C-alpha positions in Angstrom: -121.2 -59.7 27.0 -122.2 -56.0 26.7 -125.9 -55.5 24.9 -125.7 -54.2 21.6 -128.2 -51.9 20.8 -128.7 -48.8 18.2 -127.7 -45.3 19.8 -129.8 -43.3 21.8 -129.8 -39.3 22.1 -128.8 -40.1 25.8 -126.1 -41.8 25.2 -123.7 -39.0 23.4 -121.8 -38.1 26.4 -120.9 -41.4 26.8 -119.9 -41.9 23.4 -117.7 -38.4 23.2 -116.1 -39.7 26.4 -115.1 -43.1 25.0 -114.3 -41.9 21.7 -111.9 -39.0 22.7 -110.2 -40.9 25.4 -109.1 -43.7 23.0 -107.9 -41.5 20.3 -106.2 -38.6 22.5 -105.5 -40.4 25.4 -104.5 -44.3 24.3 -103.1 -43.0 20.8 -102.0 -39.2 21.1 -104.0 -38.2 18.1 -104.8 -34.3 18.2 -108.2 -34.6 18.0 -111.1 -32.7 19.4 -115.2 -33.2 19.1 -115.0 -30.1 17.0 -113.2 -31.9 14.3 -115.5 -34.9 14.4 -119.2 -33.2 13.5 -120.2 -36.6 13.0 -120.1 -36.7 16.7 -122.3 -33.8 18.0 -125.0 -34.9 15.6 -125.1 -38.8 15.4 -128.8 -39.2 13.9 -128.3 -36.5 11.6 -125.4 -37.9 10.2 -125.7 -41.5 10.7 -128.8 -42.7 10.4 -130.3 -41.5 7.1 -130.9 -44.1 4.4 -129.2 -47.5 5.3 -126.9 -46.1 8.2 -127.2 -46.6 11.9 -125.1 -46.0 14.9 -124.9 -49.1 17.8 -123.4 -48.8 21.1 -122.2 -52.1 23.1 -123.3 -51.0 26.8 -122.6 -52.9 30.2 -123.8 -51.6 33.2 -125.4 -48.3 31.9 -121.7 -47.5 30.6 -121.0 -47.2 26.8 -118.0 -49.5 25.9 -118.4 -49.7 22.4 -119.3 -48.2 19.3 -119.9 -48.7 15.8 -121.3 -46.5 12.5 -122.9 -47.0 9.5 -122.9 -44.4 6.9 -124.8 -45.0 3.8 -122.7 -43.3 0.7 -125.2 -43.9 -1.9 -124.7 -46.6 -4.9 -125.2 -49.5 -2.4 -122.4 -48.7 -0.5 -121.9 -47.8 3.0 -118.7 -46.5 5.6 -118.0 -48.3 8.6 -117.0 -45.0 11.2 -116.4 -44.9 14.8 -115.5 -48.5 15.6 -114.1 -47.9 19.5 -114.1 -50.5 22.0 -112.9 -49.6 26.0 -109.6 -51.1 26.1 -111.2 -53.1 29.2 -113.3 -54.8 26.7 -111.2 -55.6 23.9 -109.8 -59.1 23.0 -111.0 -62.2 21.6 -112.2 -63.4 24.7 -113.9 -60.2 25.3 -116.0 -60.9 21.9 -117.0 -56.8 22.2 -115.8 -55.5 18.6 -116.8 -58.8 16.9 -120.3 -58.5 18.1 -120.3 -54.8 16.9 -119.2 -55.4 13.3 -121.4 -58.9 13.1 -124.2 -56.2 14.1 -123.3 -53.9 11.7 -122.5 -56.5 8.9 -125.5 -57.7 9.5 -127.7 -54.6 9.1 -126.2 -53.7 5.9 -127.0 -56.7 4.1 -130.7 -56.3 5.5 -130.4 -53.0 4.4 -129.5 -54.0 0.8 -126.0 -52.6 1.0 -123.2 -54.5 -1.5 -119.8 -52.9 -0.1 -118.6 -51.3 2.9 -115.3 -49.2 3.4 -113.8 -47.6 6.1 -110.6 -45.7 6.5 -108.2 -45.9 9.9 -104.8 -44.4 10.9 -101.5 -46.4 10.6 -101.2 -46.3 14.6 -104.2 -48.4 15.1 -102.4 -51.6 14.4 -104.8 -54.4 16.2 -107.5 -52.9 14.1 -105.6 -53.7 10.8 -105.6 -57.0 11.7 -109.2 -57.0 13.0 -110.3 -56.1 9.9 -108.3 -58.0 7.4 -109.5 -61.3 9.6 -112.8 -60.0 8.9 -112.4 -60.2 5.4 -112.0 -56.4 4.6 -109.0 -55.7 2.1 -106.7 -52.9 1.6 -107.5 -50.4 -1.2 -105.6 -47.2 -1.6 -107.6 -43.9 -1.4 -108.0 -43.2 -4.9 -110.0 -46.0 -4.9 -112.1 -45.0 -2.3 -115.7 -43.9 -3.7 -116.4 -40.0 -3.9 -119.0 -39.9 -1.4 -116.8 -42.0 1.3 -116.4 -39.4 4.4 -112.7 -39.4 4.6 -111.2 -38.3 7.5 -107.8 -36.2 8.2 -106.4 -38.6 10.1 -107.4 -41.6 8.0 -104.2 -43.1 6.1 -105.4 -46.8 5.4 -107.9 -47.6 3.3 -110.2 -50.9 3.7 -113.3 -52.4 1.3 -115.3 -55.8 2.1 -118.1 -56.7 0.0 -121.2 -58.5 1.2 -124.1 -60.1 0.1 -127.5 -57.8 0.6 -130.0 -60.2 2.1 -133.0 -61.6 0.1 -136.3 -59.8 0.2 -139.1 -61.8 1.0 
């Protein structure tokens, strides 16, 4: 099982290679790094407040990513959930480990709701999120601060119990 750990600046090239490879090569989405400015300033975009960015690393290679953006009002946005094709599936457990890590961090940081957006093409992702307690919501139900991407057409929400202090 790959190590789930916080993002480090040296991870940037591996993160870009993984995410752009999946978006463009696997799913044929016409998107570039320039279309995703959050990927050129991961620390500035994701780390403030209750946010975070984590990678799954195996043998020095980034094989998965997940991000949490603090959008205020005790709400967060799950973003940049990507797993290399070689590490997908229930048996590999990488996606589940990344999501569990994010949900634990969100609860520990006092967040009560997590929102996410995805494309209609990521069918396996839809099943994964639904299995993990995310409910489909309409775009107009998203919080105003939710960072929508143009390619996202399906949106989900999950309530979480913030971890008790003390």
